[in-house]
VMD Tcl script that builds the backbone (N, CA, C; Angstrom):
set m [mol new atoms 291]
animate dup $m
set s [atomselect $m all]
$s set {name element resname resid chain x y z} {
  {N N MET 1 A 17.313 13.164 24.015}
  {CA C MET 1 A 17.820 13.188 22.665}
  {C C MET 1 A 17.340 14.463 21.988}
  {N N SER 2 A 18.216 15.126 21.330}
  {CA C SER 2 A 17.888 16.377 20.666}
  {C C SER 2 A 17.782 16.158 19.163}
  {N N TYR 3 A 16.654 16.590 18.603}
  {CA C TYR 3 A 16.434 16.441 17.169}
  {C C TYR 3 A 16.770 17.752 16.460}
  {N N PRO 4 A 17.101 17.686 15.184}
  {CA C PRO 4 A 17.342 18.922 14.436}
  {C C PRO 4 A 16.068 19.743 14.334}
  {N N PRO 5 A 16.169 21.035 13.995}
  {CA C PRO 5 A 14.993 21.909 13.967}
  {C C PRO 5 A 13.903 21.452 13.000}
  {N N ASP 6 A 14.260 20.655 12.005}
  {CA C ASP 6 A 13.237 20.241 11.040}
  {C C ASP 6 A 12.632 18.889 11.379}
  {N N GLY 7 A 12.783 18.393 12.590}
  {CA C GLY 7 A 12.156 17.148 13.008}
  {C C GLY 7 A 13.123 15.983 12.975}
  {N N PRO 8 A 12.714 14.845 13.543}
  {CA C PRO 8 A 13.619 13.709 13.670}
  {C C PRO 8 A 13.972 13.056 12.342}
  {N N TYR 9 A 13.118 13.193 11.334}
  {CA C TYR 9 A 13.376 12.536 10.057}
  {C C TYR 9 A 13.652 13.524 8.931}
  {N N GLY 10 A 13.765 14.791 9.239}
  {CA C GLY 10 A 14.101 15.774 8.226}
  {C C GLY 10 A 12.934 16.223 7.379}
  {N N TYR 11 A 11.695 15.961 7.789}
  {CA C TYR 11 A 10.527 16.358 7.010}
  {C C TYR 11 A 9.755 17.501 7.649}
  {N N GLY 12 A 10.299 18.093 8.693}
  {CA C GLY 12 A 9.624 19.197 9.339}
  {C C GLY 12 A 8.478 18.760 10.234}
  {N N TYR 13 A 8.425 17.506 10.597}
  {CA C TYR 13 A 7.330 16.958 11.388}
  {C C TYR 13 A 7.923 16.305 12.623}
  {N N SER 14 A 7.718 16.910 13.781}
  {CA C SER 14 A 8.306 16.345 14.990}
  {C C SER 14 A 7.269 16.078 16.075}
  {N N GLU 15 A 5.988 16.058 15.719}
  {CA C GLU 15 A 4.944 15.756 16.692}
  {C C GLU 15 A 4.857 14.244 16.893}
  {N N PRO 16 A 4.144 13.802 17.924}
  {CA C PRO 16 A 3.992 12.363 18.152}
  {C C PRO 16 A 3.251 11.685 16.987}
  {N N THR 17 A 3.541 10.423 16.797}
  {CA C THR 17 A 2.917 9.660 15.715}
  {C C THR 17 A 1.450 9.401 16.038}
  {N N PRO 18 A 0.525 9.727 15.118}
  {CA C PRO 18 A -0.912 9.512 15.353}
  {C C PRO 18 A -1.316 8.071 15.017}
  {N N TRP 19 A -1.056 7.148 15.924}
  {CA C TRP 19 A -1.262 5.735 15.638}
  {C C TRP 19 A -2.720 5.378 15.387}
  {N N ALA 20 A -3.646 5.901 16.150}
  {CA C ALA 20 A -5.051 5.508 15.997}
  {C C ALA 20 A -5.589 5.894 14.618}
  {N N SER 21 A -5.387 7.122 14.222}
  {CA C SER 21 A -5.884 7.532 12.908}
  {C C SER 21 A -5.061 6.881 11.789}
  {N N GLY 22 A -3.790 6.641 12.019}
  {CA C GLY 22 A -2.966 5.985 11.015}
  {C C GLY 22 A -3.407 4.562 10.749}
  {N N ILE 23 A -3.716 3.822 11.804}
  {CA C ILE 23 A -4.177 2.443 11.633}
  {C C ILE 23 A -5.553 2.417 10.979}
  {N N ALA 24 A -6.397 3.396 11.280}
  {CA C ALA 24 A -7.697 3.482 10.607}
  {C C ALA 24 A -7.524 3.727 9.113}
  {N N VAL 25 A -6.585 4.591 8.748}
  {CA C VAL 25 A -6.309 4.845 7.326}
  {C C VAL 25 A -5.776 3.582 6.662}
  {N N ILE 26 A -4.876 2.868 7.329}
  {CA C ILE 26 A -4.333 1.632 6.772}
  {C C ILE 26 A -5.456 0.637 6.513}
  {N N ALA 27 A -6.360 0.457 7.482}
  {CA C ALA 27 A -7.451 -0.510 7.326}
  {C C ALA 27 A -8.379 -0.125 6.176}
  {N N PHE 28 A -8.733 1.147 6.081}
  {CA C PHE 28 A -9.646 1.603 5.020}
  {C C PHE 28 A -9.013 1.456 3.640}
  {N N VAL 29 A -7.778 1.882 3.505}
  {CA C VAL 29 A -7.089 1.780 2.212}
  {C C VAL 29 A -6.852 0.318 1.850}
  {N N ALA 30 A -6.512 -0.513 2.823}
  {CA C ALA 30 A -6.303 -1.938 2.562}
  {C C ALA 30 A -7.584 -2.601 2.081}
  {N N LEU 31 A -8.708 -2.253 2.687}
  {CA C LEU 31 A -9.989 -2.823 2.273}
  {C C LEU 31 A -10.335 -2.442 0.836}
  {N N LEU 32 A -10.198 -1.165 0.516}
  {CA C LEU 32 A -10.496 -0.717 -0.843}
  {C C LEU 32 A -9.528 -1.313 -1.865}
  {N N THR 33 A -8.259 -1.357 -1.526}
  {CA C THR 33 A -7.259 -1.902 -2.443}
  {C C THR 33 A -7.472 -3.389 -2.664}
  {N N ALA 34 A -7.714 -4.126 -1.593}
  {CA C ALA 34 A -7.933 -5.570 -1.723}
  {C C ALA 34 A -9.153 -5.863 -2.589}
  {N N ALA 35 A -10.224 -5.112 -2.397}
  {CA C ALA 35 A -11.427 -5.330 -3.212}
  {C C ALA 35 A -11.152 -5.041 -4.687}
  {N N GLY 36 A -10.445 -3.958 -4.958}
  {CA C GLY 36 A -10.149 -3.595 -6.350}
  {C C GLY 36 A -9.207 -4.571 -7.030}
  {N N VAL 37 A -8.120 -4.909 -6.357}
  {CA C VAL 37 A -7.146 -5.828 -6.953}
  {C C VAL 37 A -7.748 -7.212 -7.126}
  {N N TYR 38 A -8.522 -7.663 -6.150}
  {CA C TYR 38 A -9.145 -8.982 -6.254}
  {C C TYR 38 A -10.149 -9.043 -7.405}
  {N N SER 39 A -11.032 -8.057 -7.490}
  {CA C SER 39 A -12.047 -8.099 -8.550}
  {C C SER 39 A -11.424 -7.955 -9.936}
  {N N PHE 40 A -10.400 -7.102 -10.054}
  {CA C PHE 40 A -9.709 -6.971 -11.332}
  {C C PHE 40 A -8.959 -8.258 -11.672}
  {N N GLY 41 A -8.349 -8.888 -10.681}
  {CA C GLY 41 A -7.644 -10.148 -10.904}
  {C C GLY 41 A -8.572 -11.269 -11.325}
  {N N VAL 42 A -9.747 -11.339 -10.716}
  {CA C VAL 42 A -10.724 -12.369 -11.104}
  {C C VAL 42 A -11.211 -12.132 -12.523}
  {N N ALA 43 A -11.473 -10.876 -12.873}
  {CA C ALA 43 A -11.931 -10.571 -14.233}
  {C C ALA 43 A -10.867 -10.942 -15.263}
  {N N LEU 44 A -9.612 -10.651 -14.975}
  {CA C LEU 44 A -8.541 -11.030 -15.904}
  {C C LEU 44 A -8.311 -12.531 -15.919}
  {N N ALA 45 A -8.486 -13.198 -14.788}
  {CA C ALA 45 A -8.310 -14.653 -14.738}
  {C C ALA 45 A -9.374 -15.365 -15.558}
  {N N ASN 46 A -10.546 -14.763 -15.703}
  {CA C ASN 46 A -11.575 -15.365 -16.561}
  {C C ASN 46 A -11.152 -15.336 -18.025}
  {N N ILE 47 A -10.344 -14.377 -18.410}
  {CA C ILE 47 A -9.825 -14.316 -19.776}
  {C C ILE 47 A -8.670 -15.308 -19.912}
  {N N HIS 48 A -7.661 -15.160 -19.048}
  {CA C HIS 48 A -6.517 -16.080 -19.026}
  {C C HIS 48 A -5.800 -15.919 -17.687}
  {N N PRO 49 A -5.538 -17.022 -16.984}
  {CA C PRO 49 A -4.915 -16.918 -15.656}
  {C C PRO 49 A -3.544 -16.241 -15.664}
  {N N LEU 50 A -2.749 -16.491 -16.688}
  {CA C LEU 50 A -1.427 -15.864 -16.731}
  {C C LEU 50 A -1.516 -14.361 -16.965}
  {N N LEU 51 A -2.562 -13.926 -17.656}
  {CA C LEU 51 A -2.758 -12.496 -17.872}
  {C C LEU 51 A -2.981 -11.779 -16.543}
  {N N SER 52 A -3.750 -12.394 -15.676}
  {CA C SER 52 A -3.999 -11.814 -14.355}
  {C C SER 52 A -2.704 -11.675 -13.562}
  {N N ALA 53 A -1.910 -12.727 -13.542}
  {CA C ALA 53 A -0.652 -12.686 -12.795}
  {C C ALA 53 A 0.306 -11.668 -13.404}
  {N N LEU 54 A 0.412 -11.635 -14.706}
  {CA C LEU 54 A 1.333 -10.725 -15.374}
  {C C LEU 54 A 0.964 -9.261 -15.129}
  {N N VAL 55 A -0.307 -8.929 -15.267}
  {CA C VAL 55 A -0.744 -7.544 -15.060}
  {C C VAL 55 A -0.517 -7.117 -13.607}
  {N N ASN 56 A -0.796 -7.999 -12.658}
  {CA C ASN 56 A -0.576 -7.663 -11.248}
  {C C ASN 56 A 0.895 -7.434 -10.942}
  {N N VAL 57 A 1.763 -8.278 -11.460}
  {CA C VAL 57 A 3.197 -8.128 -11.195}
  {C C VAL 57 A 3.736 -6.857 -11.849}
  {N N VAL 58 A 3.308 -6.570 -13.075}
  {CA C VAL 58 A 3.770 -5.362 -13.761}
  {C C VAL 58 A 3.277 -4.106 -13.021}
  {N N ALA 59 A 2.032 -4.113 -12.565}
  {CA C ALA 59 A 1.486 -2.958 -11.855}
  {C C ALA 59 A 2.230 -2.705 -10.552}
  {N N VAL 60 A 2.460 -3.739 -9.785}
  {CA C VAL 60 A 3.172 -3.577 -8.518}
  {C C VAL 60 A 4.629 -3.175 -8.766}
  {N N GLY 61 A 5.245 -3.750 -9.772}
  {CA C GLY 61 A 6.620 -3.374 -10.100}
  {C C GLY 61 A 6.741 -1.923 -10.527}
  {N N GLY 62 A 5.724 -1.394 -11.176}
  {CA C GLY 62 A 5.756 -0.002 -11.600}
  {C C GLY 62 A 5.519 0.982 -10.461}
  {N N VAL 63 A 4.727 0.588 -9.493}
  {CA C VAL 63 A 4.391 1.483 -8.382}
  {C C VAL 63 A 5.441 1.447 -7.274}
  {N N THR 64 A 6.167 0.356 -7.159}
  {CA C THR 64 A 7.103 0.164 -6.050}
  {C C THR 64 A 8.149 1.269 -5.895}
  {N N PRO 65 A 8.818 1.735 -6.951}
  {CA C PRO 65 A 9.825 2.786 -6.733}
  {C C PRO 65 A 9.250 4.078 -6.145}
  {N N THR 66 A 8.077 4.477 -6.603}
  {CA C THR 66 A 7.458 5.686 -6.063}
  {C C THR 66 A 7.026 5.482 -4.619}
  {N N ALA 67 A 6.427 4.336 -4.324}
  {CA C ALA 67 A 6.000 4.040 -2.957}
  {C C ALA 67 A 7.201 3.995 -2.013}
  {N N TRP 68 A 8.302 3.471 -2.480}
  {CA C TRP 68 A 9.504 3.400 -1.646}
  {C C TRP 68 A 10.022 4.790 -1.296}
  {N N ARG 69 A 9.949 5.733 -2.221}
  {CA C ARG 69 A 10.396 7.102 -1.930}
  {C C ARG 69 A 9.452 7.807 -0.960}
  {N N TRP 70 A 8.187 7.477 -0.977}
  {CA C TRP 70 A 7.184 8.152 -0.150}
  {C C TRP 70 A 6.991 7.508 1.217}
  {N N ARG 71 A 7.705 6.467 1.555}
  {CA C ARG 71 A 7.405 5.678 2.746}
  {C C ARG 71 A 7.607 6.402 4.064}
  {N N PHE 72 A 8.350 7.501 4.092}
  {CA C PHE 72 A 8.563 8.233 5.346}
  {C C PHE 72 A 7.827 9.565 5.402}
  {N N GLN 73 A 7.042 9.906 4.397}
  {CA C GLN 73 A 6.265 11.140 4.439}
  {C C GLN 73 A 5.203 11.013 5.539}
  {N N PRO 74 A 4.928 12.062 6.297}
  {CA C PRO 74 A 4.053 11.954 7.464}
  {C C PRO 74 A 2.666 11.349 7.204}
  {N N VAL 75 A 1.975 11.731 6.171}
  {CA C VAL 75 A 0.630 11.199 5.943}
  {C C VAL 75 A 0.649 10.064 4.935}
  {N N THR 76 A 1.474 10.189 3.939}
  {CA C THR 76 A 1.496 9.219 2.854}
  {C C THR 76 A 1.941 7.840 3.325}
  {N N ARG 77 A 2.737 7.760 4.370}
  {CA C ARG 77 A 3.214 6.460 4.843}
  {C C ARG 77 A 2.068 5.547 5.251}
  {N N TRP 78 A 0.982 6.118 5.771}
  {CA C TRP 78 A -0.165 5.293 6.164}
  {C C TRP 78 A -0.878 4.748 4.928}
  {N N VAL 79 A -0.988 5.568 3.905}
  {CA C VAL 79 A -1.641 5.132 2.668}
  {C C VAL 79 A -0.798 4.057 1.989}
  {N N ILE 80 A 0.504 4.244 1.950}
  {CA C ILE 80 A 1.401 3.265 1.336}
  {C C ILE 80 A 1.317 1.931 2.080}
  {N N ALA 81 A 1.275 1.969 3.390}
  {CA C ALA 81 A 1.145 0.729 4.168}
  {C C ALA 81 A -0.180 0.039 3.870}
  {N N GLY 82 A -1.263 0.812 3.760}
  {CA C GLY 82 A -2.558 0.233 3.422}
  {C C GLY 82 A -2.571 -0.388 2.035}
  {N N LEU 83 A -1.905 0.260 1.090}
  {CA C LEU 83 A -1.812 -0.303 -0.261}
  {C C LEU 83 A -1.060 -1.629 -0.240}
  {N N GLY 84 A 0.027 -1.668 0.485}
  {CA C GLY 84 A 0.806 -2.907 0.561}
  {C C GLY 84 A 0.017 -4.041 1.190}
  {N N VAL 85 A -0.663 -3.759 2.282}
  {CA C VAL 85 A -1.477 -4.781 2.957}
  {C C VAL 85 A -2.622 -5.232 2.046}
  {N N GLY 86 A -3.273 -4.280 1.380}
  {CA C GLY 86 A -4.389 -4.626 0.500}
  {C C GLY 86 A -3.974 -5.492 -0.670}
  {N N VAL 87 A -2.856 -5.158 -1.301}
  {CA C VAL 87 A -2.369 -5.963 -2.426}
  {C C VAL 87 A -2.002 -7.357 -1.947}
  {N N LEU 88 A -1.330 -7.456 -0.799}
  {CA C LEU 88 A -0.949 -8.754 -0.262}
  {C C LEU 88 A -2.182 -9.610 0.037}
  {N N LEU 89 A -3.194 -9.035 0.662}
  {CA C LEU 89 A -4.417 -9.773 0.958}
  {C C LEU 89 A -5.139 -10.210 -0.304}
  {N N ALA 90 A -5.177 -9.337 -1.306}
  {CA C ALA 90 A -5.846 -9.692 -2.566}
  {C C ALA 90 A -5.096 -10.803 -3.281}
  {N N TRP 91 A -3.766 -10.750 -3.264}
  {CA C TRP 91 A -3.000 -11.828 -3.915}
  {C C TRP 91 A -3.213 -13.158 -3.205}
  {N N ILE 92 A -3.283 -13.139 -1.896}
  {CA C ILE 92 A -3.547 -14.374 -1.146}
  {C C ILE 92 A -4.928 -14.912 -1.513}
  {N N ALA 93 A -5.920 -14.029 -1.585}
  {CA C ALA 93 A -7.277 -14.459 -1.958}
  {C C ALA 93 A -7.321 -14.969 -3.391}
  {N N LEU 94 A -6.584 -14.352 -4.303}
  {CA C LEU 94 A -6.560 -14.826 -5.680}
  {C C LEU 94 A -5.891 -16.184 -5.792}
  {N N LEU 95 A -4.824 -16.389 -5.053}
  {CA C LEU 95 A -4.150 -17.691 -5.089}
  {C C LEU 95 A -4.994 -18.783 -4.451}
  {N N ALA 96 A -5.752 -18.431 -3.429}
  {CA C ALA 96 A -6.603 -19.401 -2.757}
  {C C ALA 96 A -7.844 -19.744 -3.582}
  {N N GLY 97 A -8.264 -18.812 -4.443}
  {CA C GLY 97 A -9.503 -19.004 -5.201}
  {C C GLY 97 A -9.358 -19.725 -6.477}
}
mol reanalyze $m
mol bondsrecalc $m
mol representation Tube
mol addrep $m
């Protein structure tokens, strides 16, 4: 298969995907994001439970369009995946708690 001169996805990046370092970035970003979202959610839930849910939904809704545009950038895609995993894990922990 022949790719165009600027790479298979049009971003000028046609080297092999660095899975090991990418998964490490996902894990690190997910850990930091989950800790931040969880602790902020617990602090807001102590004030009012609906406030915690509302702020989390508004924050994710505001970030989603930008994250969606960046999802195929060579380095940023790993960070975006880590953010998504971290938010999902924190929401599960908040609902369970």
